[in-house]
C-alpha positions as CSV (number, residue, x, y, z in Angstrom):
1,X,-3.1,17.2,-29.6
2,X,-0.5,14.5,-29.0
3,X,1.4,14.1,-25.8
4,X,5.2,13.5,-25.7
5,X,4.6,9.8,-26.2
6,X,2.6,10.3,-29.4
7,X,-0.8,9.4,-27.8
8,X,-3.8,11.5,-28.1
9,X,-4.2,13.8,-25.0
10,X,-7.8,14.2,-23.9
11,X,-6.9,17.4,-22.1
12,X,-5.3,19.0,-25.1
13,X,-8.1,17.8,-27.3
14,X,-10.6,19.6,-25.0
15,X,-8.4,22.8,-25.1
16,X,-8.4,22.7,-28.9
17,X,-12.1,22.1,-29.2
18,X,-12.9,25.0,-26.8
19,X,-10.4,27.3,-28.7
20,X,-12.1,26.5,-32.0
21,X,-15.8,26.2,-31.0
22,X,-16.2,29.3,-28.8
23,X,-14.9,31.8,-31.4
24,X,-17.1,30.1,-34.0
25,X,-20.2,30.4,-31.8
26,X,-19.5,34.1,-31.5
27,X,-19.6,34.3,-35.3
28,X,-23.1,32.7,-35.2
29,X,-24.5,35.5,-33.1
30,X,-27.2,37.5,-34.8
31,X,-26.3,41.0,-36.1
32,X,-28.1,43.9,-34.5
33,X,-27.4,47.5,-33.5
34,X,-25.1,46.3,-30.6
35,X,-23.5,43.2,-32.1
36,X,-22.3,44.5,-35.5
37,X,-20.7,42.3,-38.1
38,X,-17.3,43.9,-37.4
39,X,-17.7,43.5,-33.7
40,X,-18.5,39.8,-34.1
41,X,-15.3,39.2,-36.2
42,X,-13.2,41.2,-33.8
43,X,-14.5,39.3,-30.7
44,X,-14.0,36.0,-32.5
45,X,-10.4,36.7,-33.4
46,X,-9.6,38.2,-30.0
47,X,-11.3,35.3,-28.1
48,X,-9.3,32.8,-30.1
49,X,-6.0,34.6,-29.2
50,X,-6.9,34.8,-25.5
51,X,-7.8,31.1,-25.4
52,X,-4.5,30.3,-27.0
53,X,-2.8,32.4,-24.2
54,X,-4.8,30.6,-21.5
55,X,-4.3,27.0,-22.7
56,X,-0.8,27.6,-24.1
57,X,-1.4,25.2,-27.0
58,X,0.8,27.4,-29.3
59,X,3.8,29.5,-28.4
60,X,2.6,32.8,-27.2
61,X,5.0,34.8,-29.4
62,X,3.6,33.1,-32.5
63,X,0.1,34.0,-31.4
64,X,1.0,37.7,-30.9
65,X,2.7,37.9,-34.3
66,X,-0.3,36.4,-36.1
67,X,-2.9,38.4,-34.2
68,X,-2.5,41.8,-35.9
69,X,-2.1,40.0,-39.2
70,X,-5.5,38.4,-38.6
71,X,-7.0,41.8,-37.8
72,X,-5.7,43.1,-41.1
73,X,-6.6,40.2,-43.4
74,X,-9.8,38.9,-41.8
75,X,-11.3,42.0,-40.1
76,X,-10.0,44.4,-42.8
77,X,-8.5,46.8,-40.3
78,X,-5.8,49.2,-41.8
79,X,-2.3,47.9,-41.1
80,X,-1.4,51.3,-39.5
81,X,-4.1,50.6,-36.9
82,X,-3.2,47.0,-36.2
83,X,0.5,47.9,-36.0
84,X,0.1,51.2,-34.2
85,X,1.7,49.8,-31.0
86,X,5.1,49.7,-32.8
87,X,4.9,53.5,-33.0
88,X,4.1,53.9,-29.3
89,X,6.8,54.7,-26.7
90,X,5.7,51.9,-24.4
91,X,7.2,49.1,-26.6
92,X,10.5,50.9,-27.0
93,X,10.5,51.6,-23.3
94,X,10.2,47.8,-22.7
95,X,13.2,47.2,-25.0
96,X,15.3,49.8,-23.2
97,X,14.1,48.5,-19.8
98,X,15.1,45.0,-20.6
99,X,18.5,46.1,-21.8
100,X,19.1,48.2,-18.6
101,X,18.1,45.3,-16.4
102,X,20.4,42.9,-18.2
103,X,23.3,45.3,-17.9
104,X,22.7,45.9,-14.2
105,X,22.8,42.1,-13.7
106,X,25.8,41.6,-16.0
107,X,28.1,44.1,-14.2
108,X,27.0,42.9,-10.7
109,X,25.1,46.1,-9.7
110,X,22.0,44.2,-8.7
111,X,23.9,41.8,-6.4
112,X,25.9,44.6,-4.9
113,X,22.8,46.6,-4.0
114,X,21.1,43.5,-2.6
115,X,24.1,42.4,-0.5
116,X,24.7,45.9,0.9
117,X,21.0,46.3,1.9
118,X,21.0,43.0,3.7
119,X,24.2,43.8,5.5
120,X,22.7,47.1,6.6
121,X,19.7,45.4,8.1
122,X,21.8,42.9,10.1
123,X,21.7,39.7,7.9
124,X,19.7,37.7,10.5
125,X,16.6,36.0,9.0
126,X,14.5,39.1,9.8
127,X,17.4,41.3,8.5
128,X,17.5,39.4,5.2
129,X,13.8,39.9,4.7
130,X,14.0,43.6,5.5
131,X,17.2,43.9,3.4
132,X,15.4,42.4,0.4
133,X,12.6,45.0,1.0
134,X,15.1,47.8,1.0
135,X,16.9,46.5,-2.0
136,X,13.6,46.3,-3.9
137,X,13.0,50.0,-3.3
138,X,16.5,51.0,-4.3
139,X,16.4,48.9,-7.5
140,X,13.0,50.2,-8.4
141,X,14.1,53.7,-8.0
142,X,16.9,53.1,-10.4
143,X,14.7,51.0,-12.8
144,X,11.0,51.7,-12.3
145,X,9.6,48.4,-13.6
146,X,9.6,44.7,-12.9
147,X,12.3,43.8,-15.4
148,X,14.7,42.8,-12.5
149,X,12.3,40.0,-11.3
150,X,14.2,37.1,-12.8
151,X,17.6,38.2,-11.5
152,X,16.1,38.8,-8.1
153,X,14.5,35.3,-8.2
154,X,17.9,33.7,-9.0
155,X,19.5,35.8,-6.3
156,X,16.9,34.8,-3.6
157,X,17.3,31.1,-4.6
158,X,21.1,31.5,-4.3
159,X,20.7,32.9,-0.8
160,X,18.5,29.9,0.2
161,X,21.0,27.4,-1.1
162,X,24.0,29.2,0.4
163,X,22.4,29.3,3.8
164,X,21.5,25.6,3.5
165,X,17.7,26.3,3.6
166,X,15.6,23.5,2.2
167,X,12.1,23.7,0.9
168,X,9.9,25.0,3.7
169,X,8.7,28.1,5.5
170,X,12.1,29.8,6.0
171,X,13.0,29.4,2.3
172,X,9.5,30.4,1.2
173,X,9.8,33.6,3.2
174,X,13.0,34.6,1.4
175,X,11.6,33.8,-2.1
176,X,8.3,35.5,-1.5
177,X,10.1,38.6,-0.1
178,X,12.1,38.8,-3.3
179,X,8.9,38.4,-5.4
180,X,7.3,41.3,-3.5
181,X,10.4,43.4,-3.7
182,X,10.6,42.8,-7.5
183,X,6.9,43.6,-8.2
184,X,5.4,45.9,-5.6
185,X,7.6,49.0,-5.1
186,X,5.7,50.3,-8.1
187,X,2.5,50.5,-6.0
188,X,3.9,53.7,-4.5
189,X,7.1,54.6,-6.6
190,X,6.9,55.9,-10.2
191,X,6.0,52.8,-12.2
192,X,6.4,52.7,-16.0
193,X,4.0,49.7,-16.1
194,X,1.0,52.0,-15.6
195,X,1.7,53.5,-19.0
196,X,0.6,50.2,-20.5
197,X,-2.9,51.0,-19.2
198,X,-2.7,54.5,-20.6
199,X,-2.0,53.3,-24.1
200,X,-4.6,50.6,-24.0
201,X,-7.3,53.1,-23.0
202,X,-6.3,56.2,-24.9
203,X,-9.0,55.7,-27.5
204,X,-11.5,56.6,-24.8
205,X,-9.4,59.0,-22.6
206,X,-7.0,60.6,-25.0
207,X,-3.2,60.8,-24.2
208,X,-2.5,60.4,-20.5
209,X,0.6,60.9,-18.5
210,X,1.7,61.2,-14.9
211,X,4.9,62.6,-13.3
212,X,7.2,60.9,-10.8
213,X,6.3,63.2,-7.9
214,X,2.6,63.2,-8.6
215,X,2.6,59.4,-8.6
216,X,4.4,59.3,-5.3
217,X,2.0,61.9,-3.8
218,X,-1.1,60.1,-4.9
219,X,0.1,56.6,-4.1
220,X,2.2,57.1,-0.9
221,X,-0.4,55.3,1.4
222,X,0.7,52.1,-0.4
223,X,4.2,52.4,1.1
224,X,2.6,51.2,4.3
225,X,1.1,48.2,2.5
226,X,4.5,47.4,1.0
227,X,6.2,47.5,4.4
228,X,3.4,45.5,6.0
229,X,3.9,42.6,3.6
230,X,7.5,42.1,4.8
231,X,6.3,42.3,8.4
232,X,3.7,39.6,7.5
233,X,6.4,37.4,5.9
234,X,8.5,37.6,9.0
235,X,5.5,36.7,11.2
236,X,4.4,33.8,8.9
237,X,7.8,32.3,8.0
238,X,10.4,33.7,10.4
239,X,9.1,32.6,13.7
240,X,11.7,30.6,15.5
241,X,14.2,30.7,12.6
242,X,17.7,31.2,14.0
243,X,20.3,31.9,11.4
244,X,22.9,34.5,10.7
245,X,24.0,35.1,7.2
246,X,26.4,38.0,8.1
247,X,29.5,36.0,7.3
248,X,28.2,34.8,4.0
249,X,27.0,38.2,2.8
250,X,30.1,39.9,4.0
251,X,32.2,37.4,2.1
252,X,30.2,37.8,-1.0
253,X,30.2,41.6,-0.9
254,X,34.0,41.7,-0.3
255,X,34.6,39.2,-3.1
256,X,33.0,41.7,-5.5
257,X,35.7,44.1,-4.6
258,X,35.5,47.9,-5.1
259,X,32.8,49.2,-7.5
260,X,34.0,48.5,-11.0
261,X,34.3,51.0,-13.9
262,X,31.4,49.2,-15.7
263,X,29.2,49.6,-12.6
264,X,30.0,53.3,-12.5
265,X,29.1,53.6,-16.2
266,X,25.8,52.0,-15.6
267,X,25.1,54.3,-12.6
268,X,26.0,57.3,-14.8
269,X,23.5,56.2,-17.4
270,X,20.9,55.7,-14.7
271,X,21.6,59.2,-13.4
272,X,21.0,60.6,-16.8
273,X,17.8,58.7,-17.0
274,X,16.6,59.9,-13.6
275,X,17.5,63.5,-14.5
276,X,15.4,63.1,-17.7
277,X,12.4,61.8,-15.6
278,X,12.6,64.5,-13.0
279,X,12.8,67.3,-15.6
280,X,9.8,66.1,-17.5
281,X,7.9,69.3,-16.6
282,X,10.7,71.3,-18.3
283,X,11.3,69.3,-21.6
284,X,7.7,68.0,-21.9
285,X,8.9,64.8,-23.6
286,X,7.1,61.5,-22.8
287,X,9.3,60.0,-20.1
288,X,9.0,56.6,-21.7
289,X,11.2,57.8,-24.6
290,X,13.9,58.3,-22.1
291,X,13.8,54.6,-21.2
292,X,13.7,53.8,-24.9
293,X,16.8,55.8,-25.7
294,X,19.1,56.4,-22.7
295,X,20.0,52.7,-21.9
296,X,21.5,52.5,-25.4
297,X,24.0,55.2,-24.5
298,X,25.9,52.3,-23.0
299,X,26.9,51.3,-26.5
300,X,28.6,54.6,-27.0
301,X,32.2,55.6,-26.3
302,X,32.7,56.7,-22.7
303,X,29.8,54.7,-21.4
304,X,30.4,51.5,-23.4
305,X,29.3,48.5,-21.3
306,X,27.0,46.7,-23.7
307,X,27.8,44.4,-26.6
308,X,26.0,42.5,-29.3
309,X,25.1,39.7,-26.8
310,X,23.2,42.1,-24.6
311,X,21.0,43.1,-27.4
312,X,20.3,39.4,-28.2
313,X,19.5,38.7,-24.6
314,X,16.6,41.2,-24.5
315,X,13.3,39.3,-23.9
316,X,12.0,39.8,-27.5
317,X,9.1,37.3,-26.9
318,X,7.8,39.7,-24.3
319,X,8.1,42.6,-26.7
320,X,6.0,40.9,-29.3
321,X,3.6,39.7,-26.6
322,X,3.1,43.3,-25.5
323,X,2.7,44.5,-29.1
324,X,0.0,41.9,-29.8
325,X,-1.9,42.8,-26.6
326,X,-1.7,46.5,-27.4
327,X,-2.9,45.8,-30.9
328,X,-6.2,44.5,-29.3
329,X,-6.7,47.9,-27.7
330,X,-6.0,49.9,-30.8
331,X,-8.3,47.8,-33.0
332,X,-11.0,47.8,-30.3
333,X,-10.9,51.6,-30.2
334,X,-11.3,51.8,-33.9
335,X,-14.4,49.7,-34.0
336,X,-15.9,51.5,-31.0
337,X,-16.1,48.7,-28.5
338,X,-15.4,51.0,-25.6
339,X,-18.4,53.2,-26.4
340,X,-20.5,50.1,-26.8
341,X,-19.7,48.6,-23.4
342,X,-20.1,52.0,-21.8
343,X,-23.5,52.4,-23.4
344,X,-24.6,49.1,-21.7
345,X,-22.8,49.6,-18.3
346,X,-23.2,53.3,-17.6
347,X,-27.0,53.1,-16.9
348,X,-26.3,50.3,-14.4
349,X,-23.4,52.2,-12.7
350,X,-24.9,55.7,-12.8
351,X,-25.5,57.2,-9.4
352,X,-23.3,54.7,-7.6
353,X,-20.3,55.9,-5.7
354,X,-16.8,55.7,-7.4
355,X,-15.6,53.6,-4.5
356,X,-18.4,51.0,-5.2
357,X,-17.6,51.0,-8.9
358,X,-13.9,50.3,-8.0
359,X,-15.0,47.5,-5.7
360,X,-16.9,45.8,-8.5
361,X,-13.8,46.1,-10.8
362,X,-11.6,44.8,-8.0
363,X,-13.8,41.8,-7.4
364,X,-14.0,41.1,-11.1
365,X,-10.3,41.1,-11.5
366,X,-9.9,38.7,-8.5
367,X,-12.3,36.2,-10.2
368,X,-10.9,36.6,-13.7
369,X,-7.3,36.1,-12.5
370,X,-8.2,32.4,-12.0
371,X,-9.0,31.9,-15.7
372,X,-7.0,34.6,-17.5
373,X,-3.6,36.1,-17.2
374,X,-3.5,39.7,-15.9
375,X,-2.3,40.9,-19.3
376,X,-5.3,39.3,-21.0
377,X,-7.7,40.8,-18.4
378,X,-6.1,44.2,-18.8
379,X,-6.2,44.1,-22.6
380,X,-9.8,43.0,-22.6
381,X,-11.2,45.5,-20.2
382,X,-8.8,48.5,-20.1
383,X,-10.6,50.4,-22.9
384,X,-14.2,49.6,-21.9
385,X,-13.5,50.5,-18.3
386,X,-11.7,53.7,-19.3
387,X,-14.8,54.7,-21.3
388,X,-17.1,53.9,-18.3
389,X,-14.8,56.0,-16.0
390,X,-15.0,58.9,-18.4
391,X,-18.8,58.7,-18.6
392,X,-19.3,58.6,-14.8
393,X,-16.7,61.3,-14.1
394,X,-14.0,59.1,-12.6
395,X,-10.3,59.8,-13.1
396,X,-9.2,56.9,-15.4
397,X,-5.7,57.0,-13.9
398,X,-7.2,56.2,-10.5
399,X,-9.1,53.3,-12.1
400,X,-5.9,52.1,-13.8
401,X,-4.0,52.1,-10.5
402,X,-6.7,50.0,-8.9
403,X,-6.6,47.6,-11.9
404,X,-2.9,47.3,-11.5
405,X,-3.2,46.5,-7.8
406,X,-6.1,44.1,-8.3
407,X,-4.3,42.1,-11.0
408,X,-1.7,41.3,-8.4
409,X,-4.2,39.7,-6.0
410,X,-4.0,35.9,-6.6
411,X,-4.1,32.7,-4.6
412,X,-2.3,30.3,-6.9
413,X,1.1,30.7,-8.6
414,X,-0.1,30.0,-12.1
415,X,-2.2,33.1,-12.1
416,X,0.7,35.5,-12.6
417,X,3.8,34.5,-14.6
418,X,6.3,36.3,-12.3
419,X,5.1,34.6,-9.2
420,X,5.2,31.3,-11.0
421,X,8.9,32.0,-11.8
422,X,9.7,32.4,-8.1
423,X,7.5,29.3,-7.2
424,X,9.2,27.2,-9.9
425,X,12.6,27.3,-8.1
426,X,11.1,24.7,-5.8
427,X,11.6,26.4,-2.4
428,X,8.0,27.3,-1.7
429,X,5.3,24.8,-0.7
430,X,1.9,25.4,-2.2
431,X,0.4,25.6,1.3
432,X,2.8,28.4,2.3
433,X,2.2,30.3,-1.0
434,X,-1.6,30.2,-0.6
435,X,-1.3,31.2,3.1
436,X,0.8,34.3,2.3
437,X,-1.3,35.3,-0.7
438,X,-4.5,35.1,1.3
439,X,-3.2,37.4,4.0
440,X,-1.7,39.7,1.3
441,X,-5.2,39.9,-0.3
442,X,-6.8,40.9,3.0
443,X,-4.1,43.5,3.6
444,X,-4.4,45.0,0.1
445,X,-8.2,45.3,0.4
446,X,-7.9,47.1,3.7
447,X,-5.3,49.5,2.5
448,X,-7.1,50.1,-0.8
449,X,-10.6,50.8,0.4
450,X,-9.9,52.2,3.9
451,X,-6.8,54.3,3.2
452,X,-6.0,54.8,-0.5
453,X,-9.4,55.6,-1.9
454,X,-10.3,58.0,0.9
455,X,-6.9,59.7,0.3
456,X,-7.8,60.0,-3.4
457,X,-11.1,61.6,-2.4
458,X,-9.3,64.0,-0.1
459,X,-6.8,65.1,-2.8
460,X,-9.4,65.2,-5.6
461,X,-7.6,62.5,-7.6
462,X,-10.6,60.2,-7.8
463,X,-12.8,62.4,-9.9
464,X,-12.3,64.2,-13.2
């Protein structure tokens, strides 16, 4: 609780007091048929971890390493339950996904795709924005997760600097376009991130999966939302901006030369991965295992691109963070917290339309995003909400999709780490960020409740 000058920090002192006192207050709650002794201990441990995440007093990786240990030693949960996430495909998918993203950046494939897309769309300011949109789709098709966010942020910043754009609306438009391109193609293209929800809630729903084509079929109205965001960016930030980056992008693209052998090897590996995904109905293997295994083919003769450094450069802190968060779900399922919350909530929600229930969830996410990270919200509520969905006859995958979309609806950059990364490059004014996010929220609500949910009703996807 000292600041960098060694003085006591009042702010940090308050954070520590809240983190210690609130979990202790939970332990003082009386035991009854709802608040069991095990539930009190679980809630106290989990609340302490979430508060550490929110206030960032302790490194997040340390918290997520200690969390399952606390469940084992304090709550008495079997180690195989607390550490079950390490046997799940989702964690190993993340490791393979990070490796693939690192290698695409290392060999220059990400930059080649981005430059080519921008040149195809004309390289004017509007062309750059639409080129980034196209590049986001292409990259997401090759790697269906947001692991390319950091390289895309650096690429967008490099574009702003090279075009001599200073902090302001024009630069903000390029940075925000890159953020949308990194995160949101998954709202309509096959998105491995949704499997995180599946694993968090499987104690209530049982194993869930969804194929590439089925996801596209059920989510395709969101493609209009994705395109609309880039139109909005151009309208908000591109009005009156006169620039041509054609010479710059052409020079950069030509400087890369012909596609290299290493790029070809990465593309071959991606082709193998895509084949594995598209043939899931034939081999019946969880597609996440493909992401866990196939990127490591690039350590083998013939496809060798990776070396020891690439393995070290994997974002291991995020792997442990995901494991710790998933541990909350597995332990919660063991002590029956999903059934408990459902027992309380179902009588309140019974008889209400699925669309109204989804609206309540959406509004709750928007409010909670101000005080919790999306991961913390997802971990806390995925299992209880999945149980509620089961009990009221709603398809939990539809619920998870809405939760994923709602977790992206923010107003301030601190609410989602990836947006904070783009904001931290210093090219976006807070006013411009809030302005875009406010319009984005309105657009998402319109598309979700007037187009997407009616489409789900029409296809039968909304109900079990």
